mmCIF entry with sequence, helices, sheets and N, C-alpha, C, O atoms, coordinates in Angstrom:
data_MODEL
# 
_entry.id   MODEL 
# 
_entity.id                         1 
_entity.type                       polymer 
_entity.pdbx_number_of_molecules   1 
# 
_entity_poly.entity_id                      1 
_entity_poly.type                           'polypeptide(L)' 
_entity_poly.nstd_linkage                   no 
_entity_poly.nstd_monomer                   no 
_entity_poly.pdbx_seq_one_letter_code       
;(UNK)(UNK)(UNK)(UNK)(UNK)(UNK)(UNK)(UNK)(UNK)(UNK)(UNK)(UNK)(UNK)(UNK)(UNK)(UNK)
(UNK)(UNK)(UNK)(UNK)(UNK)(UNK)(UNK)(UNK)(UNK)(UNK)(UNK)(UNK)(UNK)(UNK)(UNK)(UNK)
(UNK)(UNK)(UNK)(UNK)(UNK)(UNK)(UNK)(UNK)(UNK)(UNK)(UNK)(UNK)(UNK)(UNK)(UNK)(UNK)
(UNK)(UNK)(UNK)(UNK)(UNK)(UNK)(UNK)
;
_entity_poly.pdbx_seq_one_letter_code_can   XXXXXXXXXXXXXXXXXXXXXXXXXXXXXXXXXXXXXXXXXXXXXXXXXXXXXXX 
_entity_poly.pdbx_strand_id                 A 
# 
loop_
_entity_poly_seq.entity_id 
_entity_poly_seq.num 
_entity_poly_seq.mon_id 
_entity_poly_seq.hetero 
1 1  UNK n 
1 2  UNK n 
1 3  UNK n 
1 4  UNK n 
1 5  UNK n 
1 6  UNK n 
1 7  UNK n 
1 8  UNK n 
1 9  UNK n 
1 10 UNK n 
1 11 UNK n 
1 12 UNK n 
1 13 UNK n 
1 14 UNK n 
1 15 UNK n 
1 16 UNK n 
1 17 UNK n 
1 18 UNK n 
1 19 UNK n 
1 20 UNK n 
1 21 UNK n 
1 22 UNK n 
1 23 UNK n 
1 24 UNK n 
1 25 UNK n 
1 26 UNK n 
1 27 UNK n 
1 28 UNK n 
1 29 UNK n 
1 30 UNK n 
1 31 UNK n 
1 32 UNK n 
1 33 UNK n 
1 34 UNK n 
1 35 UNK n 
1 36 UNK n 
1 37 UNK n 
1 38 UNK n 
1 39 UNK n 
1 40 UNK n 
1 41 UNK n 
1 42 UNK n 
1 43 UNK n 
1 44 UNK n 
1 45 UNK n 
1 46 UNK n 
1 47 UNK n 
1 48 UNK n 
1 49 UNK n 
1 50 UNK n 
1 51 UNK n 
1 52 UNK n 
1 53 UNK n 
1 54 UNK n 
1 55 UNK n 
# 
_struct_asym.id          A 
_struct_asym.entity_id   1 
# 
_struct_conf.conf_type_id            HELX_P 
_struct_conf.id                      HELX_P1 
_struct_conf.pdbx_PDB_helix_id       AA1 
_struct_conf.beg_label_comp_id       UNK 
_struct_conf.beg_label_asym_id       A 
_struct_conf.beg_label_seq_id        7 
_struct_conf.pdbx_beg_PDB_ins_code   ? 
_struct_conf.end_label_comp_id       UNK 
_struct_conf.end_label_asym_id       A 
_struct_conf.end_label_seq_id        48 
_struct_conf.pdbx_end_PDB_ins_code   ? 
_struct_conf.beg_auth_comp_id        UNK 
_struct_conf.beg_auth_asym_id        A 
_struct_conf.beg_auth_seq_id         7 
_struct_conf.end_auth_comp_id        UNK 
_struct_conf.end_auth_asym_id        A 
_struct_conf.end_auth_seq_id         48 
_struct_conf.pdbx_PDB_helix_class    1 
_struct_conf.details                 ? 
_struct_conf.pdbx_PDB_helix_length   42 
# 
_struct_conf_type.id          HELX_P 
_struct_conf_type.criteria    ? 
_struct_conf_type.reference   ? 
# 
loop_
_atom_site.group_PDB 
_atom_site.id 
_atom_site.type_symbol 
_atom_site.label_atom_id 
_atom_site.label_alt_id 
_atom_site.label_comp_id 
_atom_site.label_asym_id 
_atom_site.label_entity_id 
_atom_site.label_seq_id 
_atom_site.pdbx_PDB_ins_code 
_atom_site.Cartn_x 
_atom_site.Cartn_y 
_atom_site.Cartn_z 
_atom_site.occupancy 
_atom_site.B_iso_or_equiv 
_atom_site.pdbx_formal_charge 
_atom_site.auth_seq_id 
_atom_site.auth_comp_id 
_atom_site.auth_asym_id 
_atom_site.auth_atom_id 
_atom_site.pdbx_PDB_model_num 
ATOM 1   N N  . UNK A 1 1  ? 65.341 -146.488 47.395  1.00 0.00 ? 1  UNK A N  1 
ATOM 2   C CA . UNK A 1 1  ? 64.686 -145.366 46.764  1.00 0.00 ? 1  UNK A CA 1 
ATOM 3   C C  . UNK A 1 1  ? 64.905 -145.436 45.252  1.00 0.00 ? 1  UNK A C  1 
ATOM 4   O O  . UNK A 1 1  ? 66.022 -145.688 44.800  1.00 0.00 ? 1  UNK A O  1 
ATOM 5   N N  . UNK A 1 2  ? 63.872 -145.219 44.490  1.00 0.00 ? 2  UNK A N  1 
ATOM 6   C CA . UNK A 1 2  ? 63.936 -145.288 43.027  1.00 0.00 ? 2  UNK A CA 1 
ATOM 7   C C  . UNK A 1 2  ? 64.624 -144.054 42.464  1.00 0.00 ? 2  UNK A C  1 
ATOM 8   O O  . UNK A 1 2  ? 64.569 -142.964 43.033  1.00 0.00 ? 2  UNK A O  1 
ATOM 9   N N  . UNK A 1 3  ? 65.263 -144.264 41.341  1.00 0.00 ? 3  UNK A N  1 
ATOM 10  C CA . UNK A 1 3  ? 65.934 -143.130 40.696  1.00 0.00 ? 3  UNK A CA 1 
ATOM 11  C C  . UNK A 1 3  ? 64.947 -142.284 39.909  1.00 0.00 ? 3  UNK A C  1 
ATOM 12  O O  . UNK A 1 3  ? 63.927 -142.769 39.421  1.00 0.00 ? 3  UNK A O  1 
ATOM 13  N N  . UNK A 1 4  ? 65.276 -141.033 39.804  1.00 0.00 ? 4  UNK A N  1 
ATOM 14  C CA . UNK A 1 4  ? 64.480 -140.106 39.027  1.00 0.00 ? 4  UNK A CA 1 
ATOM 15  C C  . UNK A 1 4  ? 64.690 -140.415 37.527  1.00 0.00 ? 4  UNK A C  1 
ATOM 16  O O  . UNK A 1 4  ? 65.832 -140.570 37.094  1.00 0.00 ? 4  UNK A O  1 
ATOM 17  N N  . UNK A 1 5  ? 63.628 -140.505 36.747  1.00 0.00 ? 5  UNK A N  1 
ATOM 18  C CA . UNK A 1 5  ? 63.797 -140.813 35.328  1.00 0.00 ? 5  UNK A CA 1 
ATOM 19  C C  . UNK A 1 5  ? 64.514 -139.677 34.587  1.00 0.00 ? 5  UNK A C  1 
ATOM 20  O O  . UNK A 1 5  ? 64.290 -138.498 34.860  1.00 0.00 ? 5  UNK A O  1 
ATOM 21  N N  . UNK A 1 6  ? 65.348 -140.050 33.678  1.00 0.00 ? 6  UNK A N  1 
ATOM 22  C CA . UNK A 1 6  ? 66.099 -139.078 32.891  1.00 0.00 ? 6  UNK A CA 1 
ATOM 23  C C  . UNK A 1 6  ? 65.556 -139.126 31.457  1.00 0.00 ? 6  UNK A C  1 
ATOM 24  O O  . UNK A 1 6  ? 66.111 -139.810 30.597  1.00 0.00 ? 6  UNK A O  1 
ATOM 25  N N  . UNK A 1 7  ? 64.486 -138.405 31.218  1.00 0.00 ? 7  UNK A N  1 
ATOM 26  C CA . UNK A 1 7  ? 63.799 -138.463 29.942  1.00 0.00 ? 7  UNK A CA 1 
ATOM 27  C C  . UNK A 1 7  ? 64.658 -137.966 28.788  1.00 0.00 ? 7  UNK A C  1 
ATOM 28  O O  . UNK A 1 7  ? 64.596 -138.505 27.683  1.00 0.00 ? 7  UNK A O  1 
ATOM 29  N N  . UNK A 1 8  ? 65.458 -136.941 29.047  1.00 0.00 ? 8  UNK A N  1 
ATOM 30  C CA . UNK A 1 8  ? 66.311 -136.391 27.989  1.00 0.00 ? 8  UNK A CA 1 
ATOM 31  C C  . UNK A 1 8  ? 67.315 -137.439 27.507  1.00 0.00 ? 8  UNK A C  1 
ATOM 32  O O  . UNK A 1 8  ? 67.512 -137.602 26.303  1.00 0.00 ? 8  UNK A O  1 
ATOM 33  N N  . UNK A 1 9  ? 67.944 -138.142 28.433  1.00 0.00 ? 9  UNK A N  1 
ATOM 34  C CA . UNK A 1 9  ? 68.925 -139.170 28.071  1.00 0.00 ? 9  UNK A CA 1 
ATOM 35  C C  . UNK A 1 9  ? 68.254 -140.322 27.329  1.00 0.00 ? 9  UNK A C  1 
ATOM 36  O O  . UNK A 1 9  ? 68.786 -140.824 26.339  1.00 0.00 ? 9  UNK A O  1 
ATOM 37  N N  . UNK A 1 10 ? 67.075 -140.743 27.815  1.00 0.00 ? 10 UNK A N  1 
ATOM 38  C CA . UNK A 1 10 ? 66.340 -141.832 27.172  1.00 0.00 ? 10 UNK A CA 1 
ATOM 39  C C  . UNK A 1 10 ? 65.959 -141.463 25.741  1.00 0.00 ? 10 UNK A C  1 
ATOM 40  O O  . UNK A 1 10 ? 66.073 -142.289 24.835  1.00 0.00 ? 10 UNK A O  1 
ATOM 41  N N  . UNK A 1 11 ? 65.509 -140.237 25.537  1.00 0.00 ? 11 UNK A N  1 
ATOM 42  C CA . UNK A 1 11 ? 65.144 -139.777 24.199  1.00 0.00 ? 11 UNK A CA 1 
ATOM 43  C C  . UNK A 1 11 ? 66.373 -139.745 23.286  1.00 0.00 ? 11 UNK A C  1 
ATOM 44  O O  . UNK A 1 11 ? 66.301 -140.146 22.124  1.00 0.00 ? 11 UNK A O  1 
ATOM 45  N N  . UNK A 1 12 ? 67.510 -139.261 23.824  1.00 0.00 ? 12 UNK A N  1 
ATOM 46  C CA . UNK A 1 12 ? 68.740 -139.216 23.036  1.00 0.00 ? 12 UNK A CA 1 
ATOM 47  C C  . UNK A 1 12 ? 69.190 -140.622 22.641  1.00 0.00 ? 12 UNK A C  1 
ATOM 48  O O  . UNK A 1 12 ? 69.667 -140.830 21.526  1.00 0.00 ? 12 UNK A O  1 
ATOM 49  N N  . UNK A 1 13 ? 69.041 -141.573 23.539  1.00 0.00 ? 13 UNK A N  1 
ATOM 50  C CA . UNK A 1 13 ? 69.408 -142.966 23.233  1.00 0.00 ? 13 UNK A CA 1 
ATOM 51  C C  . UNK A 1 13 ? 68.495 -143.543 22.150  1.00 0.00 ? 13 UNK A C  1 
ATOM 52  O O  . UNK A 1 13 ? 68.965 -144.238 21.249  1.00 0.00 ? 13 UNK A O  1 
ATOM 53  N N  . UNK A 1 14 ? 67.200 -143.258 22.233  1.00 0.00 ? 14 UNK A N  1 
ATOM 54  C CA . UNK A 1 14 ? 66.270 -143.732 21.196  1.00 0.00 ? 14 UNK A CA 1 
ATOM 55  C C  . UNK A 1 14 ? 66.611 -143.135 19.847  1.00 0.00 ? 14 UNK A C  1 
ATOM 56  O O  . UNK A 1 14 ? 66.617 -143.843 18.840  1.00 0.00 ? 14 UNK A O  1 
ATOM 57  N N  . UNK A 1 15 ? 66.899 -141.829 19.810  1.00 0.00 ? 15 UNK A N  1 
ATOM 58  C CA . UNK A 1 15 ? 67.246 -141.152 18.562  1.00 0.00 ? 15 UNK A CA 1 
ATOM 59  C C  . UNK A 1 15 ? 68.556 -141.674 17.996  1.00 0.00 ? 15 UNK A C  1 
ATOM 60  O O  . UNK A 1 15 ? 68.698 -141.813 16.781  1.00 0.00 ? 15 UNK A O  1 
ATOM 61  N N  . UNK A 1 16 ? 69.524 -141.968 18.880  1.00 0.00 ? 16 UNK A N  1 
ATOM 62  C CA . UNK A 1 16 ? 70.807 -142.508 18.429  1.00 0.00 ? 16 UNK A CA 1 
ATOM 63  C C  . UNK A 1 16 ? 70.615 -143.886 17.794  1.00 0.00 ? 16 UNK A C  1 
ATOM 64  O O  . UNK A 1 16 ? 71.187 -144.179 16.744  1.00 0.00 ? 16 UNK A O  1 
ATOM 65  N N  . UNK A 1 17 ? 69.808 -144.727 18.437  1.00 0.00 ? 17 UNK A N  1 
ATOM 66  C CA . UNK A 1 17 ? 69.536 -146.063 17.911  1.00 0.00 ? 17 UNK A CA 1 
ATOM 67  C C  . UNK A 1 17 ? 68.791 -145.973 16.580  1.00 0.00 ? 17 UNK A C  1 
ATOM 68  O O  . UNK A 1 17 ? 69.069 -146.732 15.652  1.00 0.00 ? 17 UNK A O  1 
ATOM 69  N N  . UNK A 1 18 ? 67.851 -145.046 16.497  1.00 0.00 ? 18 UNK A N  1 
ATOM 70  C CA . UNK A 1 18 ? 67.088 -144.855 15.274  1.00 0.00 ? 18 UNK A CA 1 
ATOM 71  C C  . UNK A 1 18 ? 68.000 -144.403 14.134  1.00 0.00 ? 18 UNK A C  1 
ATOM 72  O O  . UNK A 1 18 ? 67.865 -144.880 13.007  1.00 0.00 ? 18 UNK A O  1 
ATOM 73  N N  . UNK A 1 19 ? 68.924 -143.488 14.420  1.00 0.00 ? 19 UNK A N  1 
ATOM 74  C CA . UNK A 1 19 ? 69.855 -142.999 13.402  1.00 0.00 ? 19 UNK A CA 1 
ATOM 75  C C  . UNK A 1 19 ? 70.797 -144.109 12.947  1.00 0.00 ? 19 UNK A C  1 
ATOM 76  O O  . UNK A 1 19 ? 71.106 -144.205 11.759  1.00 0.00 ? 19 UNK A O  1 
ATOM 77  N N  . UNK A 1 20 ? 71.253 -144.943 13.868  1.00 0.00 ? 20 UNK A N  1 
ATOM 78  C CA . UNK A 1 20 ? 72.136 -146.049 13.512  1.00 0.00 ? 20 UNK A CA 1 
ATOM 79  C C  . UNK A 1 20 ? 71.403 -147.052 12.631  1.00 0.00 ? 20 UNK A C  1 
ATOM 80  O O  . UNK A 1 20 ? 71.972 -147.567 11.669  1.00 0.00 ? 20 UNK A O  1 
ATOM 81  N N  . UNK A 1 21 ? 70.159 -147.329 12.952  1.00 0.00 ? 21 UNK A N  1 
ATOM 82  C CA . UNK A 1 21 ? 69.358 -148.270 12.170  1.00 0.00 ? 21 UNK A CA 1 
ATOM 83  C C  . UNK A 1 21 ? 69.113 -147.712 10.769  1.00 0.00 ? 21 UNK A C  1 
ATOM 84  O O  . UNK A 1 21 ? 69.177 -148.443 9.781   1.00 0.00 ? 21 UNK A O  1 
ATOM 85  N N  . UNK A 1 22 ? 68.834 -146.420 10.693  1.00 0.00 ? 22 UNK A N  1 
ATOM 86  C CA . UNK A 1 22 ? 68.594 -145.770 9.408   1.00 0.00 ? 22 UNK A CA 1 
ATOM 87  C C  . UNK A 1 22 ? 69.853 -145.798 8.542   1.00 0.00 ? 22 UNK A C  1 
ATOM 88  O O  . UNK A 1 22 ? 69.774 -146.031 7.336   1.00 0.00 ? 22 UNK A O  1 
ATOM 89  N N  . UNK A 1 23 ? 71.013 -145.561 9.157   1.00 0.00 ? 23 UNK A N  1 
ATOM 90  C CA . UNK A 1 23 ? 72.281 -145.590 8.434   1.00 0.00 ? 23 UNK A CA 1 
ATOM 91  C C  . UNK A 1 23 ? 72.575 -146.999 7.923   1.00 0.00 ? 23 UNK A C  1 
ATOM 92  O O  . UNK A 1 23 ? 73.064 -147.166 6.805   1.00 0.00 ? 23 UNK A O  1 
ATOM 93  N N  . UNK A 1 24 ? 72.282 -147.999 8.726   1.00 0.00 ? 24 UNK A N  1 
ATOM 94  C CA . UNK A 1 24 ? 72.508 -149.383 8.309   1.00 0.00 ? 24 UNK A CA 1 
ATOM 95  C C  . UNK A 1 24 ? 71.604 -149.744 7.134   1.00 0.00 ? 24 UNK A C  1 
ATOM 96  O O  . UNK A 1 24 ? 72.037 -150.415 6.197   1.00 0.00 ? 24 UNK A O  1 
ATOM 97  N N  . UNK A 1 25 ? 70.365 -149.305 7.184   1.00 0.00 ? 25 UNK A N  1 
ATOM 98  C CA . UNK A 1 25 ? 69.444 -149.576 6.076   1.00 0.00 ? 25 UNK A CA 1 
ATOM 99  C C  . UNK A 1 25 ? 69.896 -148.877 4.802   1.00 0.00 ? 25 UNK A C  1 
ATOM 100 O O  . UNK A 1 25 ? 69.827 -149.453 3.716   1.00 0.00 ? 25 UNK A O  1 
ATOM 101 N N  . UNK A 1 26 ? 70.358 -147.643 4.930   1.00 0.00 ? 26 UNK A N  1 
ATOM 102 C CA . UNK A 1 26 ? 70.837 -146.894 3.777   1.00 0.00 ? 26 UNK A CA 1 
ATOM 103 C C  . UNK A 1 26 ? 72.051 -147.575 3.153   1.00 0.00 ? 26 UNK A C  1 
ATOM 104 O O  . UNK A 1 26 ? 72.154 -147.663 1.930   1.00 0.00 ? 26 UNK A O  1 
ATOM 105 N N  . UNK A 1 27 ? 72.961 -148.051 3.982   1.00 0.00 ? 27 UNK A N  1 
ATOM 106 C CA . UNK A 1 27 ? 74.155 -148.749 3.498   1.00 0.00 ? 27 UNK A CA 1 
ATOM 107 C C  . UNK A 1 27 ? 73.752 -150.033 2.771   1.00 0.00 ? 27 UNK A C  1 
ATOM 108 O O  . UNK A 1 27 ? 74.285 -150.336 1.703   1.00 0.00 ? 27 UNK A O  1 
ATOM 109 N N  . UNK A 1 28 ? 72.821 -150.780 3.341   1.00 0.00 ? 28 UNK A N  1 
ATOM 110 C CA . UNK A 1 28 ? 72.357 -152.013 2.703   1.00 0.00 ? 28 UNK A CA 1 
ATOM 111 C C  . UNK A 1 28 ? 71.682 -151.706 1.371   1.00 0.00 ? 28 UNK A C  1 
ATOM 112 O O  . UNK A 1 28 ? 71.849 -152.446 0.402   1.00 0.00 ? 28 UNK A O  1 
ATOM 113 N N  . UNK A 1 29 ? 70.932 -150.630 1.325   1.00 0.00 ? 29 UNK A N  1 
ATOM 114 C CA . UNK A 1 29 ? 70.253 -150.237 0.094   1.00 0.00 ? 29 UNK A CA 1 
ATOM 115 C C  . UNK A 1 29 ? 71.264 -149.858 -0.987  1.00 0.00 ? 29 UNK A C  1 
ATOM 116 O O  . UNK A 1 29 ? 71.084 -150.208 -2.154  1.00 0.00 ? 29 UNK A O  1 
ATOM 117 N N  . UNK A 1 30 ? 72.333 -149.141 -0.602  1.00 0.00 ? 30 UNK A N  1 
ATOM 118 C CA . UNK A 1 30 ? 73.378 -148.773 -1.558  1.00 0.00 ? 30 UNK A CA 1 
ATOM 119 C C  . UNK A 1 30 ? 74.082 -150.007 -2.101  1.00 0.00 ? 30 UNK A C  1 
ATOM 120 O O  . UNK A 1 30 ? 74.337 -150.102 -3.301  1.00 0.00 ? 30 UNK A O  1 
ATOM 121 N N  . UNK A 1 31 ? 74.400 -150.959 -1.217  1.00 0.00 ? 31 UNK A N  1 
ATOM 122 C CA . UNK A 1 31 ? 75.062 -152.184 -1.647  1.00 0.00 ? 31 UNK A CA 1 
ATOM 123 C C  . UNK A 1 31 ? 74.174 -152.970 -2.604  1.00 0.00 ? 31 UNK A C  1 
ATOM 124 O O  . UNK A 1 31 ? 74.652 -153.518 -3.597  1.00 0.00 ? 31 UNK A O  1 
ATOM 125 N N  . UNK A 1 32 ? 72.898 -153.021 -2.304  1.00 0.00 ? 32 UNK A N  1 
ATOM 126 C CA . UNK A 1 32 ? 71.955 -153.743 -3.165  1.00 0.00 ? 32 UNK A CA 1 
ATOM 127 C C  . UNK A 1 32 ? 71.859 -153.068 -4.531  1.00 0.00 ? 32 UNK A C  1 
ATOM 128 O O  . UNK A 1 32 ? 71.798 -153.747 -5.556  1.00 0.00 ? 32 UNK A O  1 
ATOM 129 N N  . UNK A 1 33 ? 71.846 -151.747 -4.549  1.00 0.00 ? 33 UNK A N  1 
ATOM 130 C CA . UNK A 1 33 ? 71.778 -151.003 -5.805  1.00 0.00 ? 33 UNK A CA 1 
ATOM 131 C C  . UNK A 1 33 ? 73.046 -151.221 -6.630  1.00 0.00 ? 33 UNK A C  1 
ATOM 132 O O  . UNK A 1 33 ? 72.969 -151.390 -7.846  1.00 0.00 ? 33 UNK A O  1 
ATOM 133 N N  . UNK A 1 34 ? 74.210 -151.218 -5.980  1.00 0.00 ? 34 UNK A N  1 
ATOM 134 C CA . UNK A 1 34 ? 75.464 -151.466 -6.692  1.00 0.00 ? 34 UNK A CA 1 
ATOM 135 C C  . UNK A 1 34 ? 75.485 -152.871 -7.273  1.00 0.00 ? 34 UNK A C  1 
ATOM 136 O O  . UNK A 1 34 ? 75.935 -153.068 -8.402  1.00 0.00 ? 34 UNK A O  1 
ATOM 137 N N  . UNK A 1 35 ? 75.006 -153.837 -6.521  1.00 0.00 ? 35 UNK A N  1 
ATOM 138 C CA . UNK A 1 35 ? 74.956 -155.216 -6.987  1.00 0.00 ? 35 UNK A CA 1 
ATOM 139 C C  . UNK A 1 35 ? 74.018 -155.338 -8.185  1.00 0.00 ? 35 UNK A C  1 
ATOM 140 O O  . UNK A 1 35 ? 74.339 -156.010 -9.165  1.00 0.00 ? 35 UNK A O  1 
ATOM 141 N N  . UNK A 1 36 ? 72.873 -154.693 -8.103  1.00 0.00 ? 36 UNK A N  1 
ATOM 142 C CA . UNK A 1 36 ? 71.910 -154.732 -9.207  1.00 0.00 ? 36 UNK A CA 1 
ATOM 143 C C  . UNK A 1 36 ? 72.485 -154.042 -10.437 1.00 0.00 ? 36 UNK A C  1 
ATOM 144 O O  . UNK A 1 36 ? 72.297 -154.517 -11.557 1.00 0.00 ? 36 UNK A O  1 
ATOM 145 N N  . UNK A 1 37 ? 73.181 -152.930 -10.242 1.00 0.00 ? 37 UNK A N  1 
ATOM 146 C CA . UNK A 1 37 ? 73.771 -152.207 -11.362 1.00 0.00 ? 37 UNK A CA 1 
ATOM 147 C C  . UNK A 1 37 ? 74.858 -153.041 -12.023 1.00 0.00 ? 37 UNK A C  1 
ATOM 148 O O  . UNK A 1 37 ? 74.940 -153.073 -13.251 1.00 0.00 ? 37 UNK A O  1 
ATOM 149 N N  . UNK A 1 38 ? 75.688 -153.710 -11.248 1.00 0.00 ? 38 UNK A N  1 
ATOM 150 C CA . UNK A 1 38 ? 76.745 -154.533 -11.829 1.00 0.00 ? 38 UNK A CA 1 
ATOM 151 C C  . UNK A 1 38 ? 76.152 -155.747 -12.536 1.00 0.00 ? 38 UNK A C  1 
ATOM 152 O O  . UNK A 1 38 ? 76.703 -156.198 -13.541 1.00 0.00 ? 38 UNK A O  1 
ATOM 153 N N  . UNK A 1 39 ? 75.051 -156.283 -12.037 1.00 0.00 ? 39 UNK A N  1 
ATOM 154 C CA . UNK A 1 39 ? 74.392 -157.408 -12.683 1.00 0.00 ? 39 UNK A CA 1 
ATOM 155 C C  . UNK A 1 39 ? 73.770 -156.960 -14.003 1.00 0.00 ? 39 UNK A C  1 
ATOM 156 O O  . UNK A 1 39 ? 73.822 -157.688 -14.994 1.00 0.00 ? 39 UNK A O  1 
ATOM 157 N N  . UNK A 1 40 ? 73.187 -155.775 -14.019 1.00 0.00 ? 40 UNK A N  1 
ATOM 158 C CA . UNK A 1 40 ? 72.592 -155.249 -15.250 1.00 0.00 ? 40 UNK A CA 1 
ATOM 159 C C  . UNK A 1 40 ? 73.652 -155.032 -16.315 1.00 0.00 ? 40 UNK A C  1 
ATOM 160 O O  . UNK A 1 40 ? 73.413 -155.315 -17.489 1.00 0.00 ? 40 UNK A O  1 
ATOM 161 N N  . UNK A 1 41 ? 74.802 -154.543 -15.932 1.00 0.00 ? 41 UNK A N  1 
ATOM 162 C CA . UNK A 1 41 ? 75.890 -154.310 -16.875 1.00 0.00 ? 41 UNK A CA 1 
ATOM 163 C C  . UNK A 1 41 ? 76.352 -155.642 -17.454 1.00 0.00 ? 41 UNK A C  1 
ATOM 164 O O  . UNK A 1 41 ? 76.615 -155.732 -18.653 1.00 0.00 ? 41 UNK A O  1 
ATOM 165 N N  . UNK A 1 42 ? 76.453 -156.668 -16.629 1.00 0.00 ? 42 UNK A N  1 
ATOM 166 C CA . UNK A 1 42 ? 76.872 -157.983 -17.097 1.00 0.00 ? 42 UNK A CA 1 
ATOM 167 C C  . UNK A 1 42 ? 75.855 -158.561 -18.072 1.00 0.00 ? 42 UNK A C  1 
ATOM 168 O O  . UNK A 1 42 ? 76.239 -159.224 -19.036 1.00 0.00 ? 42 UNK A O  1 
ATOM 169 N N  . UNK A 1 43 ? 74.589 -158.328 -17.846 1.00 0.00 ? 43 UNK A N  1 
ATOM 170 C CA . UNK A 1 43 ? 73.554 -158.858 -18.725 1.00 0.00 ? 43 UNK A CA 1 
ATOM 171 C C  . UNK A 1 43 ? 73.482 -158.066 -20.023 1.00 0.00 ? 43 UNK A C  1 
ATOM 172 O O  . UNK A 1 43 ? 73.125 -158.633 -21.056 1.00 0.00 ? 43 UNK A O  1 
ATOM 173 N N  . UNK A 1 44 ? 73.806 -156.789 -20.008 1.00 0.00 ? 44 UNK A N  1 
ATOM 174 C CA . UNK A 1 44 ? 73.750 -155.969 -21.203 1.00 0.00 ? 44 UNK A CA 1 
ATOM 175 C C  . UNK A 1 44 ? 74.922 -156.242 -22.134 1.00 0.00 ? 44 UNK A C  1 
ATOM 176 O O  . UNK A 1 44 ? 74.774 -156.082 -23.345 1.00 0.00 ? 44 UNK A O  1 
ATOM 177 N N  . UNK A 1 45 ? 76.034 -156.631 -21.640 1.00 0.00 ? 45 UNK A N  1 
ATOM 178 C CA . UNK A 1 45 ? 77.237 -156.825 -22.443 1.00 0.00 ? 45 UNK A CA 1 
ATOM 179 C C  . UNK A 1 45 ? 77.035 -157.854 -23.558 1.00 0.00 ? 45 UNK A C  1 
ATOM 180 O O  . UNK A 1 45 ? 77.413 -157.549 -24.689 1.00 0.00 ? 45 UNK A O  1 
ATOM 181 N N  . UNK A 1 46 ? 76.476 -159.037 -23.339 1.00 0.00 ? 46 UNK A N  1 
ATOM 182 C CA . UNK A 1 46 ? 76.298 -159.988 -24.445 1.00 0.00 ? 46 UNK A CA 1 
ATOM 183 C C  . UNK A 1 46 ? 75.346 -159.477 -25.521 1.00 0.00 ? 46 UNK A C  1 
ATOM 184 O O  . UNK A 1 46 ? 75.494 -159.849 -26.685 1.00 0.00 ? 46 UNK A O  1 
ATOM 185 N N  . UNK A 1 47 ? 74.385 -158.645 -25.172 1.00 0.00 ? 47 UNK A N  1 
ATOM 186 C CA . UNK A 1 47 ? 73.456 -158.119 -26.159 1.00 0.00 ? 47 UNK A CA 1 
ATOM 187 C C  . UNK A 1 47 ? 74.157 -157.224 -27.171 1.00 0.00 ? 47 UNK A C  1 
ATOM 188 O O  . UNK A 1 47 ? 73.748 -157.155 -28.330 1.00 0.00 ? 47 UNK A O  1 
ATOM 189 N N  . UNK A 1 48 ? 75.199 -156.546 -26.742 1.00 0.00 ? 48 UNK A N  1 
ATOM 190 C CA . UNK A 1 48 ? 75.914 -155.647 -27.638 1.00 0.00 ? 48 UNK A CA 1 
ATOM 191 C C  . UNK A 1 48 ? 76.676 -156.430 -28.701 1.00 0.00 ? 48 UNK A C  1 
ATOM 192 O O  . UNK A 1 48 ? 76.935 -155.897 -29.780 1.00 0.00 ? 48 UNK A O  1 
ATOM 193 N N  . UNK A 1 49 ? 77.035 -157.654 -28.430 1.00 0.00 ? 49 UNK A N  1 
ATOM 194 C CA . UNK A 1 49 ? 77.813 -158.464 -29.363 1.00 0.00 ? 49 UNK A CA 1 
ATOM 195 C C  . UNK A 1 49 ? 76.924 -159.507 -30.025 1.00 0.00 ? 49 UNK A C  1 
ATOM 196 O O  . UNK A 1 49 ? 77.382 -160.617 -30.297 1.00 0.00 ? 49 UNK A O  1 
ATOM 197 N N  . UNK A 1 50 ? 75.694 -159.183 -30.285 1.00 0.00 ? 50 UNK A N  1 
ATOM 198 C CA . UNK A 1 50 ? 74.798 -160.124 -30.925 1.00 0.00 ? 50 UNK A CA 1 
ATOM 199 C C  . UNK A 1 50 ? 75.230 -160.312 -32.380 1.00 0.00 ? 50 UNK A C  1 
ATOM 200 O O  . UNK A 1 50 ? 75.863 -159.420 -32.944 1.00 0.00 ? 50 UNK A O  1 
ATOM 201 N N  . UNK A 1 51 ? 74.907 -161.435 -32.994 1.00 0.00 ? 51 UNK A N  1 
ATOM 202 C CA . UNK A 1 51 ? 75.337 -161.718 -34.370 1.00 0.00 ? 51 UNK A CA 1 
ATOM 203 C C  . UNK A 1 51 ? 74.796 -160.706 -35.388 1.00 0.00 ? 51 UNK A C  1 
ATOM 204 O O  . UNK A 1 51 ? 75.411 -160.491 -36.432 1.00 0.00 ? 51 UNK A O  1 
ATOM 205 N N  . UNK A 1 52 ? 73.672 -160.097 -35.092 1.00 0.00 ? 52 UNK A N  1 
ATOM 206 C CA . UNK A 1 52 ? 73.099 -159.133 -36.030 1.00 0.00 ? 52 UNK A CA 1 
ATOM 207 C C  . UNK A 1 52 ? 73.942 -157.876 -36.150 1.00 0.00 ? 52 UNK A C  1 
ATOM 208 O O  . UNK A 1 52 ? 74.052 -157.309 -37.237 1.00 0.00 ? 52 UNK A O  1 
ATOM 209 N N  . UNK A 1 53 ? 74.533 -157.436 -35.064 1.00 0.00 ? 53 UNK A N  1 
ATOM 210 C CA . UNK A 1 53 ? 75.316 -156.198 -35.098 1.00 0.00 ? 53 UNK A CA 1 
ATOM 211 C C  . UNK A 1 53 ? 76.744 -156.436 -35.554 1.00 0.00 ? 53 UNK A C  1 
ATOM 212 O O  . UNK A 1 53 ? 77.424 -155.481 -35.929 1.00 0.00 ? 53 UNK A O  1 
ATOM 213 N N  . UNK A 1 54 ? 77.229 -157.680 -35.536 1.00 0.00 ? 54 UNK A N  1 
ATOM 214 C CA . UNK A 1 54 ? 78.619 -157.945 -35.909 1.00 0.00 ? 54 UNK A CA 1 
ATOM 215 C C  . UNK A 1 54 ? 78.774 -158.194 -37.404 1.00 0.00 ? 54 UNK A C  1 
ATOM 216 O O  . UNK A 1 54 ? 79.885 -158.485 -37.848 1.00 0.00 ? 54 UNK A O  1 
ATOM 217 N N  . UNK A 1 55 ? 77.716 -158.094 -38.197 1.00 0.00 ? 55 UNK A N  1 
ATOM 218 C CA . UNK A 1 55 ? 77.803 -158.338 -39.639 1.00 0.00 ? 55 UNK A CA 1 
ATOM 219 C C  . UNK A 1 55 ? 78.601 -157.300 -40.350 1.00 0.00 ? 55 UNK A C  1 
ATOM 220 O O  . UNK A 1 55 ? 78.762 -157.372 -41.568 1.00 0.00 ? 55 UNK A O  1 
# 
């Protein structure tokens, strides 16, 4: 005999998986933004010490 479908549990599992995926994407986006920000800071630093401003 087949089991009765449990739609509430299935929906909760889908929502849980969706939330986990969304959290992982958000974390990856934050890491990428931090990496880009640190790279921008590194690139800006030599410009501040250009020969024109050190006269």
